[in-house]
N, CA, C and O atoms as a Tinker XYZ file with bonds, in Angstrom:
   380  protein
     1  N      0.823000   -1.190000    0.029000    73     2
     2  CA     0.024000   -0.010000   -0.010000    64     1     3
     3  C      0.827000    1.237000   -0.031000    63     2     4     5
     4  O      0.517000    2.184000   -0.754000    81     3
     5  N      1.919000    1.246000    0.804000    73     3     6
     6  CA     2.810000    2.371000    0.886000    64     5     7
     7  C      3.568000    2.555000   -0.419000    63     6     8     9
     8  O      3.762000    3.679000   -0.883000    81     7
     9  N      4.018000    1.382000   -1.039000    73     7    10
    10  CA     4.719000    1.510000   -2.302000    64     9    11
    11  C      3.723000    2.108000   -3.410000    63    10    12    13
    12  O      4.128000    2.922000   -4.240000    81    11
    13  N      2.561000    1.712000   -3.377000    73    11    14
    14  CA     1.598000    2.186000   -4.378000    64    13    15
    15  C      1.481000    3.717000   -4.255000    63    14    16    17
    16  O      1.504000    4.388000   -5.287000    81    15
    17  N      1.358000    4.302000   -3.064000    73    15    18
    18  CA     1.234000    5.745000   -2.819000    64    17    19
    19  C      2.552000    6.368000   -3.360000    63    18    20    21
    20  O      2.505000    7.381000   -4.058000    81    19
    21  N      3.656000    5.803000   -3.059000    73    19    22
    22  CA     4.937000    6.344000   -3.513000    64    21    23
    23  C      5.021000    6.331000   -4.989000    63    22    24    25
    24  O      5.554000    7.286000   -5.553000    81    23
    25  N      4.544000    5.339000   -5.669000    73    23    26
    26  CA     4.612000    5.299000   -7.125000    64    25    27
    27  C      3.674000    6.325000   -7.702000    63    26    28    29
    28  O      4.004000    6.979000   -8.691000    81    27
    29  N      2.515000    6.480000   -7.108000    73    27    30
    30  CA     1.611000    7.467000   -7.609000    64    29    31
    31  C      2.171000    8.935000   -7.469000    63    30    32    33
    32  O      2.015000    9.776000   -8.355000    81    31
    33  N      2.785000    9.158000   -6.372000    73    31    34
    34  CA     3.365000   10.501000   -6.141000    64    33    35
    35  C      4.460000   10.690000   -7.063000    63    34    36    37
    36  O      4.581000   11.780000   -7.620000    81    35
    37  N      5.299000    9.719000   -7.292000    73    35    38
    38  CA     6.423000    9.885000   -8.277000    64    37    39
    39  C      5.904000   10.096000   -9.722000    63    38    40    41
    40  O      6.452000   10.873000  -10.504000    81    39
    41  N      4.789000    9.339000  -10.032000    73    39    42
    42  CA     4.226000    9.462000  -11.338000    64    41    43
    43  C      3.681000   10.971000  -11.551000    63    42    44    45
    44  O      3.911000   11.602000  -12.583000    81    43
    45  N      2.973000   11.454000  -10.520000    73    43    46
    46  CA     2.497000   12.790000  -10.631000    64    45    47
    47  C      3.632000   13.822000  -10.772000    63    46    48    49
    48  O      3.528000   14.755000  -11.569000    81    47
    49  N      4.654000   13.659000  -10.037000    73    47    50
    50  CA     5.868000   14.497000  -10.153000    64    49    51
    51  C      6.479000   14.492000  -11.540000    63    50    52    53
    52  O      6.888000   15.512000  -12.094000    81    51
    53  N      6.515000   13.266000  -12.068000    73    51    54
    54  CA     7.122000   13.073000  -13.373000    64    53    55
    55  C      6.292000   13.800000  -14.424000    63    54    56    57
    56  O      6.826000   14.502000  -15.283000    81    55
    57  N      4.990000   13.620000  -14.341000    73    55    58
    58  CA     4.102000   14.386000  -15.284000    64    57    59
    59  C      4.226000   15.830000  -15.086000    63    58    60    61
    60  O      4.301000   16.580000  -16.059000    81    59
    61  N      4.252000   16.259000  -13.898000    73    59    62
    62  CA     4.341000   17.686000  -13.578000    64    61    63
    63  C      5.481000   18.333000  -14.307000    63    62    64    65
    64  O      5.341000   19.308000  -15.045000    81    63
    65  N      6.715000   17.678000  -14.034000    73    63    66
    66  CA     7.934000   18.205000  -14.630000    64    65    67
    67  C      7.991000   18.227000  -16.119000    63    66    68    69
    68  O      8.580000   19.125000  -16.720000    81    67
    69  N      7.349000   17.187000  -16.752000    73    67    70
    70  CA     7.308000   17.146000  -18.236000    64    69    71
    71  C      6.371000   18.257000  -18.755000    63    70    72    73
    72  O      6.681000   18.895000  -19.762000    81    71
    73  N      5.268000   18.487000  -18.103000    73    71    74
    74  CA     4.351000   19.549000  -18.495000    64    73    75
    75  C      5.059000   20.928000  -18.334000    63    74    76    77
    76  O      4.944000   21.793000  -19.202000    81    75
    77  N      5.762000   21.104000  -17.250000    73    75    78
    78  CA     6.403000   22.356000  -16.997000    64    77    79
    79  C      7.429000   22.645000  -18.124000    63    78    80    81
    80  O      7.456000   23.728000  -18.708000    81    79
    81  N      8.235000   21.665000  -18.387000    73    79    82
    82  CA     9.208000   21.828000  -19.435000    64    81    83
    83  C      8.645000   22.073000  -20.843000    63    82    84    85
    84  O      9.154000   22.848000  -21.654000    81    83
    85  N      7.507000   21.313000  -21.059000    73    83    86
    86  CA     6.754000   21.577000  -22.382000    64    85    87
    87  C      6.247000   23.007000  -22.377000    63    86    88    89
    88  O      6.391000   23.689000  -23.392000    81    87
    89  N      5.668000   23.494000  -21.306000    73    87    90
    90  CA     5.173000   24.865000  -21.353000    64    89    91
    91  C      6.303000   25.880000  -21.513000    63    90    92    93
    92  O      6.144000   26.851000  -22.253000    81    91
    93  N      7.386000   25.694000  -20.872000    73    91    94
    94  CA     8.538000   26.553000  -21.030000    64    93    95
    95  C      9.017000   26.581000  -22.490000    63    94    96    97
    96  O      9.285000   27.650000  -23.038000    81    95
    97  N      9.117000   25.487000  -23.069000    73    95    98
    98  CA     9.549000   25.334000  -24.441000    64    97    99
    99  C      8.547000   26.022000  -25.394000    63    98   100   101
   100  O      8.951000   26.698000  -26.340000    81    99
   101  N      7.283000   25.848000  -25.145000    73    99   102
   102  CA     6.290000   26.497000  -25.937000    64   101   103
   103  C      6.297000   28.014000  -25.817000    63   102   104   105
   104  O      6.166000   28.717000  -26.819000    81   103
   105  N      6.449000   28.522000  -24.599000    73   103   106
   106  CA     6.558000   29.938000  -24.444000    64   105   107
   107  C      7.817000   30.489000  -25.095000    63   106   108   109
   108  O      7.749000   31.564000  -25.691000    81   107
   109  N      8.939000   29.833000  -25.021000    73   107   110
   110  CA    10.183000   30.314000  -25.691000    64   109   111
   111  C      9.990000   30.343000  -27.171000    63   110   112   113
   112  O     10.499000   31.261000  -27.815000    81   111
   113  N      9.261000   29.368000  -27.786000    73   111   114
   114  CA     9.086000   29.406000  -29.195000    64   113   115
   115  C      8.202000   30.535000  -29.563000    63   114   116   117
   116  O      8.467000   31.168000  -30.585000    81   115
   117  N      7.161000   30.859000  -28.825000    73   115   118
   118  CA     6.355000   32.004000  -29.085000    64   117   119
   119  C      7.130000   33.365000  -29.093000    63   118   120   121
   120  O      6.974000   34.211000  -29.974000    81   119
   121  N      7.970000   33.495000  -28.042000    73   119   122
   122  CA     8.784000   34.679000  -27.942000    64   121   123
   123  C      9.725000   34.759000  -29.066000    63   122   124   125
   124  O      9.800000   35.832000  -29.664000    81   123
   125  N     10.454000   33.768000  -29.433000    73   123   126
   126  CA    11.383000   33.872000  -30.536000    64   125   127
   127  C     10.670000   34.058000  -31.840000    63   126   128   129
   128  O     11.224000   34.716000  -32.720000    81   127
   129  N      9.469000   33.524000  -32.040000    73   127   130
   130  CA     8.741000   33.723000  -33.184000    64   129   131
   131  C      8.251000   35.151000  -33.268000    63   130   132   133
   132  O      8.236000   35.735000  -34.351000    81   131
   133  N      7.854000   35.720000  -32.159000    73   131   134
   134  CA     7.436000   37.165000  -32.121000    64   133   135
   135  C      8.558000   38.030000  -32.501000    63   134   136   137
   136  O      8.317000   39.012000  -33.203000    81   135
   137  N      9.769000   37.776000  -32.115000    73   135   138
   138  CA    10.936000   38.578000  -32.402000    64   137   139
   139  C     11.355000   38.549000  -33.929000    63   138   140   141
   140  O     12.035000   39.430000  -34.454000    81   139
   141  N     10.882000   37.464000  -34.555000    73   139   142
   142  CA    11.170000   37.260000  -35.979000    64   141   143
   143  C     10.500000   38.426000  -36.794000    63   142   144   145
   144  O     11.049000   38.890000  -37.793000    81   143
   145  N      9.356000   38.855000  -36.349000    73   143   146
   146  CA     8.631000   39.903000  -37.097000    64   145   147
   147  C      9.222000   41.239000  -36.726000    63   146   148   149
   148  O      8.966000   41.742000  -35.632000    81   147
   149  N     10.020000   41.838000  -37.623000    73   147   150
   150  CA    10.615000   43.076000  -37.352000    64   149   151
   151  C     10.286000   44.058000  -38.498000    63   150   152   153
   152  O      9.447000   43.693000  -39.321000    81   151
   153  N     10.836000   45.207000  -38.623000    73   151   154
   154  CA    10.537000   46.132000  -39.722000    64   153   155
   155  C     11.206000   45.604000  -40.934000    63   154   156   157
   156  O     12.273000   44.994000  -40.862000    81   155
   157  N     10.603000   45.827000  -42.015000    73   155   158
   158  CA    11.065000   45.428000  -43.335000    64   157   159
   159  C     11.332000   46.593000  -44.219000    63   158   160   161
   160  O     10.722000   47.654000  -44.086000    81   159
   161  N     12.272000   46.386000  -45.148000    73   159   162
   162  CA    12.528000   47.437000  -46.144000    64   161   163
   163  C     13.025000   46.742000  -47.364000    63   162   164   165
   164  O     12.917000   45.519000  -47.455000    81   163
   165  N     13.588000   47.491000  -48.346000    73   163   166
   166  CA    13.964000   46.974000  -49.630000    64   165   167
   167  C     15.019000   45.838000  -49.468000    63   166   168   169
   168  O     14.969000   44.839000  -50.185000    81   167
   169  N     15.919000   45.999000  -48.568000    73   167   170
   170  CA    17.021000   45.075000  -48.381000    64   169   171
   171  C     16.579000   43.648000  -47.990000    63   170   172   173
   172  O     17.151000   42.653000  -48.436000    81   171
   173  N     15.484000   43.589000  -47.092000    73   171   174
   174  CA    14.929000   42.239000  -46.685000    64   173   175
   175  C     13.597000   42.015000  -47.220000    63   174   176   177
   176  O     12.732000   41.515000  -46.501000    81   175
   177  N     13.355000   42.352000  -48.452000    73   175   178
   178  CA    12.040000   42.148000  -49.027000    64   177   179
   179  C     11.718000   40.653000  -49.172000    63   178   180   181
   180  O     10.551000   40.266000  -49.105000    81   179
   181  N     12.734000   39.819000  -49.369000    73   179   182
   182  CA    12.518000   38.415000  -49.467000    64   181   183
   183  C     12.020000   37.820000  -48.138000    63   182   184   185
   184  O     11.240000   36.868000  -48.116000    81   183
   185  N     12.482000   38.396000  -47.068000    73   183   186
   186  CA    12.027000   37.968000  -45.762000    64   185   187
   187  C     10.551000   38.292000  -45.617000    63   186   188   189
   188  O      9.806000   37.473000  -45.080000    81   187
   189  N     10.114000   39.411000  -46.056000    73   187   190
   190  CA     8.707000   39.792000  -46.053000    64   189   191
   191  C      7.884000   38.826000  -46.896000    63   190   192   193
   192  O      6.808000   38.379000  -46.498000    81   191
   193  N      8.408000   38.528000  -48.034000    73   191   194
   194  CA     7.672000   37.648000  -48.984000    64   193   195
   195  C      7.537000   36.214000  -48.437000    63   194   196   197
   196  O      6.592000   35.488000  -48.746000    81   195
   197  N      8.553000   35.837000  -47.592000    73   195   198
   198  CA     8.574000   34.466000  -47.053000    64   197   199
   199  C      7.607000   34.313000  -45.826000    63   198   200   201
   200  O      7.363000   33.203000  -45.354000    81   199
   201  N      7.077000   35.452000  -45.335000    73   199   202
   202  CA     6.195000   35.326000  -44.211000    64   201   203
   203  C      4.904000   34.746000  -44.702000    63   202   204   205
   204  O      4.573000   34.863000  -45.882000    81   203
   205  N      4.165000   34.119000  -43.812000    73   203   206
   206  CA     2.829000   33.636000  -44.191000    64   205   207
   207  C      1.836000   34.779000  -44.178000    63   206   208   209
   208  O      2.138000   35.857000  -43.667000    81   207
   209  N      0.666000   34.560000  -44.729000    73   207   210
   210  CA    -0.309000   35.608000  -44.840000    64   209   211
   211  C     -0.699000   36.087000  -43.442000    63   210   212   213
   212  O     -0.832000   37.287000  -43.201000    81   211
   213  N     -0.878000   35.145000  -42.533000    73   211   214
   214  CA    -1.273000   35.494000  -41.132000    64   213   215
   215  C     -0.205000   36.317000  -40.484000    63   214   216   217
   216  O     -0.535000   37.284000  -39.799000    81   215
   217  N      1.128000   35.980000  -40.663000    73   215   218
   218  CA     2.214000   36.722000  -40.081000    64   217   219
   219  C      2.282000   38.158000  -40.645000    63   218   220   221
   220  O      2.540000   39.097000  -39.892000    81   219
   221  N      2.056000   38.335000  -41.950000    73   219   222
   222  CA     1.984000   39.677000  -42.565000    64   221   223
   223  C      0.888000   40.411000  -42.023000    63   222   224   225
   224  O      1.050000   41.586000  -41.692000    81   223
   225  N     -0.278000   39.802000  -41.893000    73   223   226
   226  CA    -1.420000   40.510000  -41.263000    64   225   227
   227  C     -1.226000   40.957000  -39.882000    63   226   228   229
   228  O     -1.587000   42.073000  -39.508000    81   227
   229  N     -0.638000   40.067000  -39.095000    73   227   230
   230  CA    -0.286000   40.352000  -37.746000    64   229   231
   231  C      0.671000   41.555000  -37.694000    63   230   232   233
   232  O      0.489000   42.502000  -36.928000    81   231
   233  N      1.687000   41.466000  -38.538000    73   231   234
   234  CA     2.688000   42.578000  -38.505000    64   233   235
   235  C      2.014000   43.962000  -38.892000    63   234   236   237
   236  O      2.313000   44.990000  -38.286000    81   235
   237  N      1.125000   43.944000  -39.889000    73   235   238
   238  CA     0.592000   45.177000  -40.227000    64   237   239
   239  C     -0.438000   45.638000  -39.168000    63   238   240   241
   240  O     -0.652000   46.840000  -39.007000    81   239
   241  N     -1.055000   44.720000  -38.469000    73   239   242
   242  CA    -1.971000   45.120000  -37.449000    64   241   243
   243  C     -1.187000   45.724000  -36.305000    63   242   244   245
   244  O     -1.616000   46.715000  -35.714000    81   243
   245  N     -0.032000   45.136000  -35.980000    73   243   246
   246  CA     0.778000   45.620000  -34.892000    64   245   247
   247  C      1.397000   47.003000  -35.264000    63   246   248   249
   248  O      1.562000   47.822000  -34.360000    81   247
   249  N      1.738000   47.299000  -36.512000    73   247   250
   250  CA     2.190000   48.527000  -36.999000    64   249   251
   251  C      1.099000   49.519000  -36.828000    63   250   252   253
   252  O      1.341000   50.639000  -36.379000    81   251
   253  N     -0.088000   49.146000  -37.171000    73   251   254
   254  CA    -1.288000   50.059000  -37.114000    64   253   255
   255  C     -1.528000   50.438000  -35.626000    63   254   256   257
   256  O     -1.704000   51.619000  -35.327000    81   255
   257  N     -1.537000   49.535000  -34.762000    73   255   258
   258  CA    -1.638000   49.822000  -33.294000    64   257   259
   259  C     -0.598000   50.691000  -32.812000    63   258   260   261
   260  O     -0.921000   51.639000  -32.096000    81   259
   261  N      0.694000   50.482000  -33.131000    73   259   262
   262  CA     1.706000   51.332000  -32.752000    64   261   263
   263  C      1.606000   52.795000  -33.259000    63   262   264   265
   264  O      1.942000   53.742000  -32.547000    81   263
   265  N      1.120000   52.943000  -34.548000    73   263   266
   266  CA     0.882000   54.216000  -35.124000    64   265   267
   267  C     -0.246000   54.941000  -34.435000    63   266   268   269
   268  O     -0.111000   56.152000  -34.266000    81   267
   269  N     -1.300000   54.366000  -34.034000    73   267   270
   270  CA    -2.420000   54.880000  -33.369000    64   269   271
   271  C     -1.928000   55.405000  -31.942000    63   270   272   273
   272  O     -2.221000   56.503000  -31.469000    81   271
   273  N     -1.118000   54.417000  -31.330000    73   271   274
   274  CA    -0.591000   54.840000  -29.924000    64   273   275
   275  C      0.240000   56.121000  -30.003000    63   274   276   277
   276  O      0.054000   57.037000  -29.202000    81   275
   277  N      1.167000   56.183000  -30.984000    73   275   278
   278  CA     1.987000   57.325000  -31.149000    64   277   279
   279  C      1.226000   58.628000  -31.383000    63   278   280   281
   280  O      1.565000   59.696000  -30.873000    81   279
   281  N      0.113000   58.458000  -32.237000    73   279   282
   282  CA    -0.705000   59.645000  -32.469000    64   281   283
   283  C     -1.451000   60.057000  -31.207000    63   282   284   285
   284  O     -1.606000   61.257000  -30.978000    81   283
   285  N     -1.908000   59.160000  -30.402000    73   283   286
   286  CA    -2.563000   59.478000  -29.154000    64   285   287
   287  C     -1.638000   60.175000  -28.177000    63   286   288   289
   288  O     -2.016000   61.131000  -27.500000    81   287
   289  N     -0.437000   59.678000  -28.123000    73   287   290
   290  CA     0.535000   60.345000  -27.208000    64   289   291
   291  C      0.911000   61.782000  -27.692000    63   290   292   293
   292  O      1.088000   62.711000  -26.904000    81   291
   293  N      1.018000   61.890000  -29.023000    73   291   294
   294  CA     1.279000   63.227000  -29.547000    64   293   295
   295  C      0.131000   64.164000  -29.329000    63   294   296   297
   296  O      0.335000   65.350000  -29.066000    81   295
   297  N     -1.033000   63.673000  -29.428000    73   295   298
   298  CA    -2.237000   64.559000  -29.203000    64   297   299
   299  C     -2.364000   64.897000  -27.699000    63   298   300   301
   300  O     -2.788000   66.000000  -27.353000    81   299
   301  N     -2.008000   63.980000  -26.831000    73   299   302
   302  CA    -2.015000   64.379000  -25.379000    64   301   303
   303  C     -0.948000   65.405000  -25.154000    63   302   304   305
   304  O     -1.218000   66.385000  -24.459000    81   303
   305  N      0.222000   65.267000  -25.672000    73   303   306
   306  CA     1.204000   66.282000  -25.494000    64   305   307
   307  C      0.785000   67.659000  -26.020000    63   306   308   309
   308  O      1.089000   68.686000  -25.414000    81   307
   309  N      0.102000   67.661000  -27.127000    73   307   310
   310  CA    -0.313000   68.943000  -27.685000    64   309   311
   311  C     -1.405000   69.511000  -26.782000    63   310   312   313
   312  O     -1.454000   70.723000  -26.574000    81   311
   313  N     -2.241000   68.701000  -26.266000    73   311   314
   314  CA    -3.362000   69.265000  -25.327000    64   313   315
   315  C     -2.732000   69.810000  -24.064000    63   314   316   317
   316  O     -3.117000   70.868000  -23.565000    81   315
   317  N     -1.771000   69.084000  -23.559000    73   315   318
   318  CA    -1.081000   69.628000  -22.279000    64   317   319
   319  C     -0.323000   70.876000  -22.590000    63   318   320   321
   320  O     -0.294000   71.757000  -21.731000    81   319
   321  N      0.296000   71.046000  -23.735000    73   319   322
   322  CA     0.976000   72.268000  -24.114000    64   321   323
   323  C      0.001000   73.339000  -24.291000    63   322   324   325
   324  O      0.265000   74.458000  -23.850000    81   323
   325  N     -1.094000   73.110000  -24.890000    73   323   326
   326  CA    -2.123000   74.090000  -25.189000    64   325   327
   327  C     -2.715000   74.600000  -23.895000    63   326   328   329
   328  O     -2.918000   75.801000  -23.718000    81   327
   329  N     -3.001000   73.631000  -22.950000    73   327   330
   330  CA    -3.531000   74.071000  -21.565000    64   329   331
   331  C     -2.533000   74.912000  -20.894000    63   330   332   333
   332  O     -2.929000   75.860000  -20.217000    81   331
   333  N     -1.269000   74.660000  -21.013000    73   331   334
   334  CA    -0.202000   75.413000  -20.348000    64   333   335
   335  C     -0.135000   76.770000  -20.912000    63   334   336   337
   336  O     -0.066000   77.760000  -20.183000    81   335
   337  N     -0.155000   76.839000  -22.260000    73   335   338
   338  CA    -0.096000   78.171000  -22.986000    64   337   339
   339  C     -1.312000   78.956000  -22.657000    63   338   340   341
   340  O     -1.194000   80.145000  -22.361000    81   339
   341  N     -2.535000   78.343000  -22.689000    73   339   342
   342  CA    -3.783000   79.093000  -22.518000    64   341   343
   343  C     -3.916000   79.635000  -21.036000    63   342   344   345
   344  O     -4.447000   80.718000  -20.792000    81   343
   345  N     -3.392000   78.799000  -20.066000    73   343   346
   346  CA    -3.406000   79.263000  -18.707000    64   345   347
   347  C     -2.527000   80.429000  -18.484000    63   346   348   349
   348  O     -2.882000   81.376000  -17.783000    81   347
   349  N     -1.322000   80.363000  -19.108000    73   347   350
   350  CA    -0.348000   81.494000  -19.049000    64   349   351
   351  C     -1.000000   82.764000  -19.697000    63   350   352   353
   352  O     -0.924000   83.855000  -19.131000    81   351
   353  N     -1.597000   82.610000  -20.809000    73   351   354
   354  CA    -2.273000   83.744000  -21.533000    64   353   355
   355  C     -3.437000   84.299000  -20.643000    63   354   356   357
   356  O     -3.601000   85.516000  -20.552000    81   355
   357  N     -4.178000   83.483000  -20.042000    73   355   358
   358  CA    -5.317000   83.951000  -19.234000    64   357   359
   359  C     -4.765000   84.646000  -18.006000    63   358   360   361
   360  O     -5.392000   85.604000  -17.553000    81   359
   361  N     -3.637000   84.242000  -17.426000    73   359   362
   362  CA    -3.093000   84.924000  -16.270000    64   361   363
   363  C     -2.619000   86.253000  -16.635000    63   362   364   365
   364  O     -2.810000   87.189000  -15.858000    81   363
   365  N     -1.990000   86.430000  -17.801000    73   363   366
   366  CA    -1.503000   87.705000  -18.312000    64   365   367
   367  C     -2.739000   88.678000  -18.597000    63   366   368   369
   368  O     -2.615000   89.880000  -18.364000    81   367
   369  N     -3.870000   88.179000  -19.076000    73   367   370
   370  CA    -4.968000   88.996000  -19.467000    64   369   371
   371  C     -5.643000   89.413000  -18.058000    63   370   372   373
   372  O     -6.192000   90.514000  -18.021000    81   371
   373  N     -5.639000   88.656000  -16.967000    73   371   374
   374  CA    -6.224000   89.014000  -15.780000    64   373   375
   375  C     -5.448000   90.148000  -15.162000    63   374   376   377
   376  O     -6.057000   91.095000  -14.665000    81   375
   377  N     -4.147000   90.096000  -15.169000    73   375   378
   378  CA    -3.279000   91.121000  -14.627000    64   377   379
   379  C     -3.235000   92.306000  -15.509000    63   378   380
   380  O     -2.545000   93.278000  -15.203000    81   379
């Protein structure tokens, strides 16, 4: 009975370690694959053409999101600057 419990515990530990290693490997592959998608230009046009349709779509979508985020940040900076300038102008007008 004791031997059976020990075998069951060892079996679960064995399965746990294999699952953990599999998940680590899977995560590493996703990270490395994500790094493969970089900016493309004329020099590496063949790399762009070798991407799958889904990878090209994901890359374009990521570029679009980055562009929108940059525009939002720029707009926020412009608004802050405008508030600062308008508050300075209103203080000058009051005095």
